[in-house]
C-alpha positions, 0 to 999 in steps of 0.5 A: 499500499505504501509503495502505491502511495509513493509511486503516485507521489513520484509520478505526480512529481515527475509530471509536475517537473516535466510541465515546469521544464517545458515552460522554462525551455519555451521561455529560454528559446523565446529569449534566445530567439529575441536576443538573436534578432537584437544581435543581428539588428545591432550588428547592422546598426554597428556596420551602418555607423562604421560606414558612415564614420568612414565617409570622407565627410564625417571621418574624424568627427568626434561625436560619431567617433564616440558613438562608434566606440560606444557601439563596440562596448555594447556589442561586446556586452551582447556577445557575452550572451552568445551562448544563449542566442546561438541556440536559435540563431546561427551567428557565423551565417549572420557574420558572413552575410553582414560582411557581404552586405558591408562589402557590397555597401562599400563598393556601391559607395566607391562607385558613387564617388567615382561617378 
């Protein structure tokens, strides 16, 4: 009789812990996905400000230089959470895409300058 009571309590605890674990994992995946999106948007913003700062008109502008430096600090903080957003985001693929976009933007800018 006691064995059945212990078995019942064990089954109820396992069901409760399984439900709790599924809720925690769902929240973790949601957080991971949103952090991944934030990382992508921030990297795009970082590339944009870097390209803006490298333009002849704005090069050497102290306010933009400070902005670029602060953006690097924030990116470093975001990279501390890399193991979380790597669950849902392929960082290597994003880096390659951003590098390709950055290269295409620089080539377009040079073409505009030459024309």
